[in-house]
CHARMM-style PDB file with segment names, atoms N, HN, CA, C and O in Angstrom:
ATOM      1  N   MET     1      94.429  97.666  91.448  1.00  0.00      PROA
ATOM      2  CA  MET     1      95.767  98.714  91.512  1.00  0.00      PROA
ATOM      3  C   MET     1      96.690  98.002  89.995  1.00  0.00      PROA
ATOM      4  O   MET     1      97.885  97.706  89.994  1.00  0.00      PROA
ATOM      5  N   VAL     2      95.775  97.871  88.868  1.00  0.00      PROA
ATOM      6  HN  VAL     2      94.805  98.111  88.869  1.00  0.00      PROA
ATOM      7  CA  VAL     2      96.271  97.499  88.010  1.00  0.00      PROA
ATOM      8  C   VAL     2      96.792  98.616  87.207  1.00  0.00      PROA
ATOM      9  O   VAL     2      96.264  99.726  87.274  1.00  0.00      PROA
ATOM     10  N   ASP     3      97.979  98.333  86.322  1.00  0.00      PROA
ATOM     11  HN  ASP     3      98.408  97.431  86.268  1.00  0.00      PROA
ATOM     12  CA  ASP     3      98.845 100.204  85.727  1.00  0.00      PROA
ATOM     13  C   ASP     3      98.795 100.961  86.769  1.00  0.00      PROA
ATOM     14  O   ASP     3      99.102 102.072  86.337  1.00  0.00      PROA
ATOM     15  N   LEU     4      98.554 101.065  88.121  1.00  0.00      PROA
ATOM     16  HN  LEU     4      98.304 100.162  88.472  1.00  0.00      PROA
ATOM     17  CA  LEU     4      99.025 101.791  89.575  1.00  0.00      PROA
ATOM     18  C   LEU     4     100.593 102.771  88.947  1.00  0.00      PROA
ATOM     19  O   LEU     4     101.664 102.321  88.540  1.00  0.00      PROA
ATOM     20  N   SER     5     100.105 104.277  89.105  1.00  0.00      PROA
ATOM     21  HN  SER     5      99.235 104.643  89.435  1.00  0.00      PROA
ATOM     22  CA  SER     5     101.624 104.995  89.279  1.00  0.00      PROA
ATOM     23  C   SER     5     101.212 106.219  89.706  1.00  0.00      PROA
ATOM     24  O   SER     5     100.172 106.878  89.714  1.00  0.00      PROA
ATOM     25  N   ALA     6     102.766 106.363  90.191  1.00  0.00      PROA
ATOM     26  HN  ALA     6     103.611 105.828  90.185  1.00  0.00      PROA
ATOM     27  CA  ALA     6     102.834 107.650  90.977  1.00  0.00      PROA
ATOM     28  C   ALA     6     102.159 109.045  90.293  1.00  0.00      PROA
ATOM     29  O   ALA     6     101.417 109.738  90.989  1.00  0.00      PROA
ATOM     30  N   GLU     7     102.380 109.323  89.248  1.00  0.00      PROA
ATOM     31  HN  GLU     7     102.982 108.760  88.682  1.00  0.00      PROA
ATOM     32  CA  GLU     7     101.756 109.902  87.931  1.00  0.00      PROA
ATOM     33  C   GLU     7      99.825 109.866  88.481  1.00  0.00      PROA
ATOM     34  O   GLU     7      99.343 110.746  89.194  1.00  0.00      PROA
ATOM     35  N   LYS     8      99.303 109.085  88.129  1.00  0.00      PROA
ATOM     36  HN  LYS     8      99.694 108.370  87.550  1.00  0.00      PROA
ATOM     37  CA  LYS     8      98.306 108.774  88.055  1.00  0.00      PROA
ATOM     38  C   LYS     8      97.662 108.797  89.225  1.00  0.00      PROA
ATOM     39  O   LYS     8      96.533 109.280  89.141  1.00  0.00      PROA
ATOM     40  N   GLU     9      98.004 108.427  90.328  1.00  0.00      PROA
ATOM     41  HN  GLU     9      98.922 108.035  90.396  1.00  0.00      PROA
ATOM     42  CA  GLU     9      97.250 108.468  91.403  1.00  0.00      PROA
ATOM     43  C   GLU     9      98.312 108.241  92.593  1.00  0.00      PROA
ATOM     44  O   GLU     9      98.514 107.202  93.222  1.00  0.00      PROA
ATOM     45  N   PRO    10      99.142 109.916  92.775  1.00  0.00      PROA
ATOM     46  CA  PRO    10     100.210 109.794  93.463  1.00  0.00      PROA
ATOM     47  C   PRO    10      99.667 109.340  95.474  1.00  0.00      PROA
ATOM     48  O   PRO    10     100.485 108.684  96.119  1.00  0.00      PROA
ATOM     49  N   GLN    11      99.103 109.524  95.767  1.00  0.00      PROA
ATOM     50  HN  GLN    11      98.439 110.057  95.243  1.00  0.00      PROA
ATOM     51  CA  GLN    11      98.270 109.369  97.378  1.00  0.00      PROA
ATOM     52  C   GLN    11      98.401 107.834  97.474  1.00  0.00      PROA
ATOM     53  O   GLN    11      99.181 107.285  98.252  1.00  0.00      PROA
ATOM     54  N   ILE    12      97.458 107.088  96.499  1.00  0.00      PROA
ATOM     55  HN  ILE    12      96.825 107.534  95.867  1.00  0.00      PROA
ATOM     56  CA  ILE    12      97.180 105.864  96.849  1.00  0.00      PROA
ATOM     57  C   ILE    12      98.692 104.962  96.637  1.00  0.00      PROA
ATOM     58  O   ILE    12      98.961 103.967  97.309  1.00  0.00      PROA
ATOM     59  N   PHE    13      99.461 105.454  95.722  1.00  0.00      PROA
ATOM     60  HN  PHE    13      99.243 106.263  95.176  1.00  0.00      PROA
ATOM     61  CA  PHE    13     100.923 104.531  95.335  1.00  0.00      PROA
ATOM     62  C   PHE    13     101.663 104.981  96.496  1.00  0.00      PROA
ATOM     63  O   PHE    13     102.232 104.226  97.285  1.00  0.00      PROA
ATOM     64  N   ALA    14     101.630 106.176  96.562  1.00  0.00      PROA
ATOM     65  HN  ALA    14     101.167 106.789  95.922  1.00  0.00      PROA
ATOM     66  CA  ALA    14     102.865 106.655  98.311  1.00  0.00      PROA
ATOM     67  C   ALA    14     102.327 105.349  99.682  1.00  0.00      PROA
ATOM     68  O   ALA    14     102.948 104.710 100.531  1.00  0.00      PROA
ATOM     69  N   ALA    15     101.047 105.439  99.320  1.00  0.00      PROA
ATOM     70  HN  ALA    15     100.543 105.958  98.629  1.00  0.00      PROA
ATOM     71  CA  ALA    15     100.594 104.382 100.822  1.00  0.00      PROA
ATOM     72  C   ALA    15     100.849 103.251 100.311  1.00  0.00      PROA
ATOM     73  O   ALA    15      99.959 102.484 100.678  1.00  0.00      PROA
ATOM     74  N   ILE    16     101.863 102.530  99.411  1.00  0.00      PROA
ATOM     75  HN  ILE    16     102.586 103.154  99.112  1.00  0.00      PROA
ATOM     76  CA  ILE    16     101.751 101.506  99.328  1.00  0.00      PROA
ATOM     77  C   ILE    16     103.173 100.738  99.612  1.00  0.00      PROA
ATOM     78  O   ILE    16     103.905 100.146  98.819  1.00  0.00      PROA
ATOM     79  N   ARG    17     103.320 100.980 101.176  1.00  0.00      PROA
ATOM     80  HN  ARG    17     102.725 101.460 101.820  1.00  0.00      PROA
ATOM     81  CA  ARG    17     104.551 100.358 102.235  1.00  0.00      PROA
ATOM     82  C   ARG    17     104.298  99.628 102.832  1.00  0.00      PROA
ATOM     83  O   ARG    17     103.439  98.747 102.811  1.00  0.00      PROA
ATOM     84  N   LYS    18     105.240  99.990 103.630  1.00  0.00      PROA
ATOM     85  HN  LYS    18     105.938 100.706 103.647  1.00  0.00      PROA
ATOM     86  CA  LYS    18     105.335  98.275 104.785  1.00  0.00      PROA
ATOM     87  C   LYS    18     104.430  98.273 105.564  1.00  0.00      PROA
ATOM     88  O   LYS    18     104.726  99.074 106.450  1.00  0.00      PROA
ATOM     89  N   GLY    19     103.606  97.889 105.728  1.00  0.00      PROA
ATOM     90  HN  GLY    19     103.365  97.238 105.008  1.00  0.00      PROA
ATOM     91  CA  GLY    19     101.887  97.925 106.533  1.00  0.00      PROA
ATOM     92  C   GLY    19     100.691  97.663 106.076  1.00  0.00      PROA
ATOM     93  O   GLY    19      99.689  97.238 106.650  1.00  0.00      PROA
ATOM     94  N   ALA    20     100.977  98.090 104.490  1.00  0.00      PROA
ATOM     95  HN  ALA    20     101.791  98.436 104.024  1.00  0.00      PROA
ATOM     96  CA  ALA    20     100.077  98.192 103.616  1.00  0.00      PROA
ATOM     97  C   ALA    20      99.435  96.461 103.388  1.00  0.00      PROA
ATOM     98  O   ALA    20     100.193  95.500 103.251  1.00  0.00      PROA
ATOM     99  N   LEU    21      98.087  96.367 103.389  1.00  0.00      PROA
ATOM    100  HN  LEU    21      97.471  97.147 103.500  1.00  0.00      PROA
ATOM    101  CA  LEU    21      98.110  94.397 102.339  1.00  0.00      PROA
ATOM    102  C   LEU    21      97.949  94.930 101.247  1.00  0.00      PROA
ATOM    103  O   LEU    21      97.565  96.086 101.072  1.00  0.00      PROA
ATOM    104  N   LEU    22      98.252  94.064 100.338  1.00  0.00      PROA
ATOM    105  HN  LEU    22      98.564  93.124 100.480  1.00  0.00      PROA
ATOM    106  CA  LEU    22      97.881  93.769  98.974  1.00  0.00      PROA
ATOM    107  C   LEU    22      97.456  92.731  99.010  1.00  0.00      PROA
ATOM    108  O   LEU    22      97.593  92.132 100.077  1.00  0.00      PROA
ATOM    109  N   GLU    23      96.657  91.946  97.732  1.00  0.00      PROA
ATOM    110  HN  GLU    23      96.546  92.432  96.865  1.00  0.00      PROA
ATOM    111  CA  GLU    23      96.178  91.206  97.635  1.00  0.00      PROA
ATOM    112  C   GLU    23      96.050  90.905  95.844  1.00  0.00      PROA
ATOM    113  O   GLU    23      95.822  91.582  94.841  1.00  0.00      PROA
ATOM    114  N   ASN    24      96.321  89.595  96.140  1.00  0.00      PROA
ATOM    115  HN  ASN    24      96.505  89.044  96.955  1.00  0.00      PROA
ATOM    116  CA  ASN    24      96.325  89.205  94.354  1.00  0.00      PROA
ATOM    117  C   ASN    24      97.154  89.871  93.412  1.00  0.00      PROA
ATOM    118  O   ASN    24      96.912  90.230  92.259  1.00  0.00      PROA
ATOM    119  N   ILE    25      97.994  89.953  93.985  1.00  0.00      PROA
ATOM    120  HN  ILE    25      98.191  89.662  94.922  1.00  0.00      PROA
ATOM    121  CA  ILE    25      99.463  90.913  93.248  1.00  0.00      PROA
ATOM    122  C   ILE    25     100.977  89.974  92.616  1.00  0.00      PROA
ATOM    123  O   ILE    25     101.250  88.874  93.098  1.00  0.00      PROA
ATOM    124  N   CYS    26     101.579  90.422  91.838  1.00  0.00      PROA
ATOM    125  HN  CYS    26     101.358  91.315  91.447  1.00  0.00      PROA
ATOM    126  CA  CYS    26     102.871  89.614  91.355  1.00  0.00      PROA
ATOM    127  C   CYS    26     103.526  90.446  91.726  1.00  0.00      PROA
ATOM    128  O   CYS    26     103.211  91.635  91.745  1.00  0.00      PROA
ATOM    129  N   LEU    27     104.901  89.819  92.210  1.00  0.00      PROA
ATOM    130  HN  LEU    27     105.158  88.852  92.195  1.00  0.00      PROA
ATOM    131  CA  LEU    27     106.006  90.817  92.054  1.00  0.00      PROA
ATOM    132  C   LEU    27     107.153  90.578  90.922  1.00  0.00      PROA
ATOM    133  O   LEU    27     107.284  89.448  90.452  1.00  0.00      PROA
ATOM    134  N   GLU    28     108.157  91.875  90.398  1.00  0.00      PROA
ATOM    135  HN  GLU    28     108.051  92.793  90.780  1.00  0.00      PROA
ATOM    136  CA  GLU    28     109.060  91.392  89.752  1.00  0.00      PROA
ATOM    137  C   GLU    28     110.148  91.056  90.355  1.00  0.00      PROA
ATOM    138  O   GLU    28     110.884  91.472  91.249  1.00  0.00      PROA
ATOM    139  N   GLY    29     109.971  89.347  88.925  1.00  0.00      PROA
ATOM    140  HN  GLY    29     109.373  89.009  88.198  1.00  0.00      PROA
ATOM    141  CA  GLY    29     111.282  88.492  89.229  1.00  0.00      PROA
ATOM    142  C   GLY    29     111.619  88.473  90.825  1.00  0.00      PROA
ATOM    143  O   GLY    29     110.627  88.548  91.550  1.00  0.00      PROA
ATOM    144  N   ASN    30     112.910  88.380  91.479  1.00  0.00      PROA
ATOM    145  HN  ASN    30     113.716  88.319  90.890  1.00  0.00      PROA
ATOM    146  CA  ASN    30     112.741  87.942  92.722  1.00  0.00      PROA
ATOM    147  C   ASN    30     113.299  88.793  93.682  1.00  0.00      PROA
ATOM    148  O   ASN    30     114.233  88.803  94.484  1.00  0.00      PROA
ATOM    149  N   SER    31     112.041  89.767  93.162  1.00  0.00      PROA
ATOM    150  HN  SER    31     111.282  89.759  92.510  1.00  0.00      PROA
ATOM    151  CA  SER    31     112.425  91.309  94.474  1.00  0.00      PROA
ATOM    152  C   SER    31     111.029  91.594  95.218  1.00  0.00      PROA
ATOM    153  O   SER    31     110.076  90.837  95.030  1.00  0.00      PROA
ATOM    154  N   ASN    32     110.953  92.509  95.917  1.00  0.00      PROA
ATOM    155  HN  ASN    32     111.727  93.123  96.070  1.00  0.00      PROA
ATOM    156  CA  ASN    32     109.553  92.333  96.654  1.00  0.00      PROA
ATOM    157  C   ASN    32     108.909  94.330  96.174  1.00  0.00      PROA
ATOM    158  O   ASN    32     108.260  95.162  96.808  1.00  0.00      PROA
ATOM    159  N   LYS    33     109.579  94.323  94.711  1.00  0.00      PROA
ATOM    160  HN  LYS    33     110.106  93.647  94.196  1.00  0.00      PROA
ATOM    161  CA  LYS    33     108.652  95.339  94.114  1.00  0.00      PROA
ATOM    162  C   LYS    33     107.359  94.744  92.901  1.00  0.00      PROA
ATOM    163  O   LYS    33     107.398  94.027  91.902  1.00  0.00      PROA
ATOM    164  N   VAL    34     106.434  95.383  93.534  1.00  0.00      PROA
ATOM    165  HN  VAL    34     106.403  95.966  94.346  1.00  0.00      PROA
ATOM    166  CA  VAL    34     105.020  95.032  92.931  1.00  0.00      PROA
ATOM    167  C   VAL    34     105.534  95.347  91.570  1.00  0.00      PROA
ATOM    168  O   VAL    34     106.534  95.985  91.239  1.00  0.00      PROA
ATOM    169  N   ASP    35     104.510  94.681  90.769  1.00  0.00      PROA
ATOM    170  HN  ASP    35     103.698  94.163  91.038  1.00  0.00      PROA
ATOM    171  CA  ASP    35     104.518  94.584  89.314  1.00  0.00      PROA
ATOM    172  C   ASP    35     103.158  95.067  89.166  1.00  0.00      PROA
ATOM    173  O   ASP    35     102.171  94.372  89.406  1.00  0.00      PROA
ATOM    174  N   PHE    36     103.107  96.682  88.629  1.00  0.00      PROA
ATOM    175  HN  PHE    36     103.909  97.247  88.434  1.00  0.00      PROA
ATOM    176  CA  PHE    36     101.424  97.096  88.788  1.00  0.00      PROA
ATOM    177  C   PHE    36     101.099  96.004  87.577  1.00  0.00      PROA
ATOM    178  O   PHE    36     100.045  95.379  87.696  1.00  0.00      PROA
ATOM    179  N   THR    37     102.050  95.694  86.257  1.00  0.00      PROA
ATOM    180  HN  THR    37     102.907  96.202  86.160  1.00  0.00      PROA
ATOM    181  CA  THR    37     100.861  95.483  85.071  1.00  0.00      PROA
ATOM    182  C   THR    37     100.192  94.159  85.051  1.00  0.00      PROA
ATOM    183  O   THR    37      99.185  93.673  84.535  1.00  0.00      PROA
ATOM    184  N   ASN    38     101.307  93.714  85.941  1.00  0.00      PROA
ATOM    185  HN  ASN    38     102.125  94.109  86.360  1.00  0.00      PROA
ATOM    186  CA  ASN    38     100.985  91.896  85.597  1.00  0.00      PROA
ATOM    187  C   ASN    38      99.362  91.651  86.359  1.00  0.00      PROA
ATOM    188  O   ASN    38      98.879  91.907  87.462  1.00  0.00      PROA
ATOM    189  N   THR    39      98.916  91.068  85.199  1.00  0.00      PROA
ATOM    190  HN  THR    39      99.308  90.859  84.303  1.00  0.00      PROA
ATOM    191  CA  THR    39      97.406  90.370  85.757  1.00  0.00      PROA
ATOM    192  C   THR    39      97.129  89.374  85.449  1.00  0.00      PROA
ATOM    193  O   THR    39      96.062  89.085  84.907  1.00  0.00      PROA
ATOM    194  N   SER    40      98.451  88.251  85.851  1.00  0.00      PROA
ATOM    195  HN  SER    40      99.317  88.486  86.292  1.00  0.00      PROA
ATOM    196  CA  SER    40      98.314  87.220  84.849  1.00  0.00      PROA
ATOM    197  C   SER    40      97.597  85.914  86.282  1.00  0.00      PROA
ATOM    198  O   SER    40      97.107  84.791  86.168  1.00  0.00      PROA
ATOM    199  N   LYS    41      97.909  86.907  87.657  1.00  0.00      PROA
ATOM    200  HN  LYS    41      98.307  87.820  87.750  1.00  0.00      PROA
ATOM    201  CA  LYS    41      96.756  85.610  88.143  1.00  0.00      PROA
ATOM    202  C   LYS    41      95.035  86.601  88.249  1.00  0.00      PROA
ATOM    203  O   LYS    41      94.159  85.825  88.628  1.00  0.00      PROA
ATOM    204  N   THR    42      94.646  87.623  88.070  1.00  0.00      PROA
ATOM    205  HN  THR    42      95.358  88.254  87.762  1.00  0.00      PROA
ATOM    206  CA  THR    42      93.361  88.675  88.225  1.00  0.00      PROA
ATOM    207  C   THR    42      93.494  90.210  88.000  1.00  0.00      PROA
ATOM    208  O   THR    42      94.344  91.057  88.277  1.00  0.00      PROA
ATOM    209  N   GLU    43      92.587  90.203  87.533  1.00  0.00      PROA
ATOM    210  HN  GLU    43      91.897  89.515  87.307  1.00  0.00      PROA
ATOM    211  CA  GLU    43      92.282  91.997  87.249  1.00  0.00      PROA
ATOM    212  C   GLU    43      91.939  92.527  88.657  1.00  0.00      PROA
ATOM    213  O   GLU    43      91.928  93.648  89.164  1.00  0.00      PROA
ATOM    214  N   ASN    44      91.640  91.177  89.123  1.00  0.00      PROA
ATOM    215  HN  ASN    44      91.649  90.266  88.711  1.00  0.00      PROA
ATOM    216  CA  ASN    44      90.874  92.280  90.757  1.00  0.00      PROA
ATOM    217  C   ASN    44      92.148  92.309  91.810  1.00  0.00      PROA
ATOM    218  O   ASN    44      92.326  91.411  92.633  1.00  0.00      PROA
ATOM    219  N   THR    45      92.974  93.414  91.682  1.00  0.00      PROA
ATOM    220  HN  THR    45      92.829  94.144  91.014  1.00  0.00      PROA
ATOM    221  CA  THR    45      94.153  93.491  92.734  1.00  0.00      PROA
ATOM    222  C   THR    45      93.586  94.818  93.417  1.00  0.00      PROA
ATOM    223  O   THR    45      93.067  95.822  92.927  1.00  0.00      PROA
ATOM    224  N   ARG    46      93.892  94.432  94.794  1.00  0.00      PROA
ATOM    225  HN  ARG    46      94.313  93.617  95.192  1.00  0.00      PROA
ATOM    226  CA  ARG    46      93.497  95.228  95.252  1.00  0.00      PROA
ATOM    227  C   ARG    46      94.725  95.717  97.188  1.00  0.00      PROA
ATOM    228  O   ARG    46      95.538  94.864  97.544  1.00  0.00      PROA
ATOM    229  N   VAL    47      94.633  96.552  97.728  1.00  0.00      PROA
ATOM    230  HN  VAL    47      93.973  97.245  97.439  1.00  0.00      PROA
ATOM    231  CA  VAL    47      95.831  96.995  98.507  1.00  0.00      PROA
ATOM    232  C   VAL    47      94.997  97.854  99.760  1.00  0.00      PROA
ATOM    233  O   VAL    47      93.936  98.394  99.447  1.00  0.00      PROA
ATOM    234  N   ALA    48      95.379  97.942 100.847  1.00  0.00      PROA
ATOM    235  HN  ALA    48      96.241  97.504 101.101  1.00  0.00      PROA
ATOM    236  CA  ALA    48      94.481  98.261 101.829  1.00  0.00      PROA
ATOM    237  C   ALA    48      95.415  98.584 103.079  1.00  0.00      PROA
ATOM    238  O   ALA    48      96.066  97.839 103.812  1.00  0.00      PROA
ATOM    239  N   TYR    49      95.244  99.967 103.055  1.00  0.00      PROA
ATOM    240  HN  TYR    49      94.715 100.572 102.459  1.00  0.00      PROA
ATOM    241  CA  TYR    49      96.090 100.768 104.311  1.00  0.00      PROA
ATOM    242  C   TYR    49      95.747 101.604 105.483  1.00  0.00      PROA
ATOM    243  O   TYR    49      94.587 101.642 105.893  1.00  0.00      PROA
ATOM    244  N   THR    50      96.213 101.932 105.755  1.00  0.00      PROA
ATOM    245  HN  THR    50      97.155 101.901 105.422  1.00  0.00      PROA
ATOM    246  CA  THR    50      95.557 102.646 107.315  1.00  0.00      PROA
ATOM    247  C   THR    50      95.523 104.238 106.892  1.00  0.00      PROA
ATOM    248  O   THR    50      96.443 104.682 106.206  1.00  0.00      PROA
ATOM    249  N   LEU    51      94.303 105.194 107.372  1.00  0.00      PROA
ATOM    250  HN  LEU    51      93.556 104.833 107.930  1.00  0.00      PROA
ATOM    251  CA  LEU    51      94.354 106.089 106.839  1.00  0.00      PROA
ATOM    252  C   LEU    51      95.873 106.969 107.146  1.00  0.00      PROA
ATOM    253  O   LEU    51      96.404 107.778 106.386  1.00  0.00      PROA
ATOM    254  N   ASP    52      96.257 106.612 108.226  1.00  0.00      PROA
ATOM    255  HN  ASP    52      95.825 105.955 108.843  1.00  0.00      PROA
ATOM    256  CA  ASP    52      97.396 107.494 108.243  1.00  0.00      PROA
ATOM    257  C   ASP    52      98.579 107.202 106.985  1.00  0.00      PROA
ATOM    258  O   ASP    52      99.570 107.926 106.894  1.00  0.00      PROA
ATOM    259  N   PHE    53      98.357 106.178 106.148  1.00  0.00      PROA
ATOM    260  HN  PHE    53      97.552 105.589 106.222  1.00  0.00      PROA
ATOM    261  CA  PHE    53      99.442 106.242 105.788  1.00  0.00      PROA
ATOM    262  C   PHE    53      98.997 107.549 103.863  1.00  0.00      PROA
ATOM    263  O   PHE    53      99.596 107.722 102.802  1.00  0.00      PROA
ATOM    264  N   VAL    54      98.116 107.905 104.272  1.00  0.00      PROA
ATOM    265  HN  VAL    54      97.630 107.765 105.134  1.00  0.00      PROA
ATOM    266  CA  VAL    54      97.667 109.212 103.254  1.00  0.00      PROA
ATOM    267  C   VAL    54      97.955 110.258 103.919  1.00  0.00      PROA
ATOM    268  O   VAL    54      97.669 110.601 105.067  1.00  0.00      PROA
ATOM    269  N   GLN    55      98.764 110.916 102.803  1.00  0.00      PROA
ATOM    270  HN  GLN    55      98.996 110.638 101.871  1.00  0.00      PROA
ATOM    271  CA  GLN    55      99.514 112.649 103.456  1.00  0.00      PROA
ATOM    272  C   GLN    55      97.919 113.339 102.674  1.00  0.00      PROA
ATOM    273  O   GLN    55      97.134 113.133 101.748  1.00  0.00      PROA
ATOM    274  N   GLY    56      98.247 114.480 104.104  1.00  0.00      PROA
ATOM    275  HN  GLY    56      98.885 114.647 104.856  1.00  0.00      PROA
ATOM    276  CA  GLY    56      96.996 115.131 103.919  1.00  0.00      PROA
ATOM    277  C   GLY    56      95.567 114.558 104.393  1.00  0.00      PROA
ATOM    278  O   GLY    56      94.509 114.979 103.925  1.00  0.00      PROA
ATOM    279  N   ALA    57      95.644 113.633 105.294  1.00  0.00      PROA
ATOM    280  HN  ALA    57      96.503 113.291 105.675  1.00  0.00      PROA
ATOM    281  CA  ALA    57      94.144 112.404 105.646  1.00  0.00      PROA
ATOM    282  C   ALA    57      93.718 113.536 106.457  1.00  0.00      PROA
ATOM    283  O   ALA    57      94.694 114.283 106.518  1.00  0.00      PROA
ATOM    284  N   ILE    58      92.748 114.034 107.110  1.00  0.00      PROA
ATOM    285  HN  ILE    58      91.954 113.427 107.062  1.00  0.00      PROA
ATOM    286  CA  ILE    58      92.143 114.995 108.313  1.00  0.00      PROA
ATOM    287  C   ILE    58      92.099 113.671 109.476  1.00  0.00      PROA
ATOM    288  O   ILE    58      91.249 112.804 109.276  1.00  0.00      PROA
ATOM    289  N   LEU    59      92.814 113.564 110.411  1.00  0.00      PROA
ATOM    290  HN  LEU    59      93.504 114.268 110.574  1.00  0.00      PROA
ATOM    291  CA  LEU    59      92.403 112.600 111.358  1.00  0.00      PROA
ATOM    292  C   LEU    59      92.441 113.448 112.767  1.00  0.00      PROA
ATOM    293  O   LEU    59      93.227 114.316 113.146  1.00  0.00      PROA
ATOM    294  N   PRO    60      90.887 112.660 113.614  1.00  0.00      PROA
ATOM    295  CA  PRO    60      90.160 111.671 112.740  1.00  0.00      PROA
ATOM    296  C   PRO    60      89.475 111.909 112.314  1.00  0.00      PROA
ATOM    297  O   PRO    60      88.766 112.910 112.422  1.00  0.00      PROA
ATOM    298  N   SER    61      89.416 110.662 111.355  1.00  0.00      PROA
ATOM    299  HN  SER    61      89.991 109.848 111.267  1.00  0.00      PROA
ATOM    300  CA  SER    61      88.305 110.982 110.409  1.00  0.00      PROA
ATOM    301  C   SER    61      86.944 110.437 110.338  1.00  0.00      PROA
ATOM    302  O   SER    61      86.599 109.468 109.662  1.00  0.00      PROA
ATOM    303  N   ILE    62      85.838 111.510 111.479  1.00  0.00      PROA
ATOM    304  HN  ILE    62      86.118 112.298 112.028  1.00  0.00      PROA
ATOM    305  CA  ILE    62      84.834 111.190 111.397  1.00  0.00      PROA
ATOM    306  C   ILE    62      84.151 112.356 111.155  1.00  0.00      PROA
ATOM    307  O   ILE    62      84.591 113.503 111.232  1.00  0.00      PROA
ATOM    308  N   ALA    63      82.156 111.693 110.618  1.00  0.00      PROA
ATOM    309  HN  ALA    63      81.799 110.761 110.556  1.00  0.00      PROA
ATOM    310  CA  ALA    63      81.336 112.326 110.172  1.00  0.00      PROA
ATOM    311  C   ALA    63      79.932 111.937 111.196  1.00  0.00      PROA
ATOM    312  O   ALA    63      79.691 111.072 112.038  1.00  0.00      PROA
ATOM    313  N   ASP    64      79.168 113.128 110.583  1.00  0.00      PROA
ATOM    314  HN  ASP    64      79.364 113.831 109.899  1.00  0.00      PROA
ATOM    315  CA  ASP    64      78.068 112.583 111.148  1.00  0.00      PROA
ATOM    316  C   ASP    64      77.397 111.617 110.744  1.00  0.00      PROA
ATOM    317  O   ASP    64      77.518 111.194 109.594  1.00  0.00      PROA
ATOM    318  N   ALA    65      76.227 110.882 111.989  1.00  0.00      PROA
ATOM    319  HN  ALA    65      76.129 111.226 112.923  1.00  0.00      PROA
ATOM    320  CA  ALA    65      75.985 109.319 110.961  1.00  0.00      PROA
ATOM    321  C   ALA    65      75.398 110.152 109.785  1.00  0.00      PROA
ATOM    322  O   ALA    65      75.509 111.377 109.730  1.00  0.00      PROA
ATOM    323  N   PRO    66      74.845 109.491 108.967  1.00  0.00      PROA
ATOM    324  CA  PRO    66      74.262 109.192 107.390  1.00  0.00      PROA
ATOM    325  C   PRO    66      72.384 109.546 107.731  1.00  0.00      PROA
ATOM    326  O   PRO    66      71.767 109.149 108.720  1.00  0.00      PROA
ATOM    327  N   PHE    67      71.946 110.199 106.838  1.00  0.00      PROA
ATOM    328  HN  PHE    67      72.446 110.522 106.035  1.00  0.00      PROA
ATOM    329  CA  PHE    67      70.741 110.122 107.060  1.00  0.00      PROA
ATOM    330  C   PHE    67      69.965 109.628 105.879  1.00  0.00      PROA
ATOM    331  O   PHE    67      70.509 109.572 104.777  1.00  0.00      PROA
ATOM    332  N   ALA    68      68.475 109.196 106.090  1.00  0.00      PROA
ATOM    333  HN  ALA    68      68.033 109.242 106.986  1.00  0.00      PROA
ATOM    334  CA  ALA    68      68.323 108.600 104.590  1.00  0.00      PROA
ATOM    335  C   ALA    68      67.319 109.768 104.331  1.00  0.00      PROA
ATOM    336  O   ALA    68      66.834 110.601 105.097  1.00  0.00      PROA
ATOM    337  N   CYS    69      67.159 109.529 102.888  1.00  0.00      PROA
ATOM    338  HN  CYS    69      67.553 108.852 102.266  1.00  0.00      PROA
ATOM    339  CA  CYS    69      66.781 110.638 102.372  1.00  0.00      PROA
ATOM    340  C   CYS    69      65.800 109.952 100.403  1.00  0.00      PROA
ATOM    341  O   CYS    69      66.346 109.556  99.373  1.00  0.00      PROA
ATOM    342  N   LEU    70      64.514 110.100 100.687  1.00  0.00      PROA
ATOM    343  HN  LEU    70      64.071 110.421 101.523  1.00  0.00      PROA
ATOM    344  CA  LEU    70      63.945 109.262 100.017  1.00  0.00      PROA
ATOM    345  C   LEU    70      62.749 110.826  99.794  1.00  0.00      PROA
ATOM    346  O   LEU    70      62.204 111.731 100.427  1.00  0.00      PROA
ATOM    347  N   SER    71      62.949 110.105  98.065  1.00  0.00      PROA
ATOM    348  HN  SER    71      63.392 109.371  97.551  1.00  0.00      PROA
ATOM    349  CA  SER    71      62.493 111.274  97.396  1.00  0.00      PROA
ATOM    350  C   SER    71      61.466 109.773  96.660  1.00  0.00      PROA
ATOM    351  O   SER    71      61.875 108.657  96.336  1.00  0.00      PROA
ATOM    352  N   LEU    72      59.822 110.452  96.590  1.00  0.00      PROA
ATOM    353  HN  LEU    72      59.490 111.358  96.853  1.00  0.00      PROA
ATOM    354  CA  LEU    72      58.757 109.539  96.025  1.00  0.00      PROA
ATOM    355  C   LEU    72      58.422 109.960  94.812  1.00  0.00      PROA
ATOM    356  OT1 LEU    72      57.566 109.358  94.164  1.00  0.00      PROA
TER     357      LEU     72
END
């Protein structure tokens, strides 16, 4: 999530809301606003959210089972 912005990744940025899980992030001052430029903890920041947080996602998101494709 380092340097994440609405301009760079609008769908991901919009999915970060109440209910999303943020990991290894810093907040701005005494607020609950994420500081996407702060890497003082680590550059390995993460976010997890449910698929219904993504605008335009197709639900349910189910596909056929993958198959192995070997070329020798």
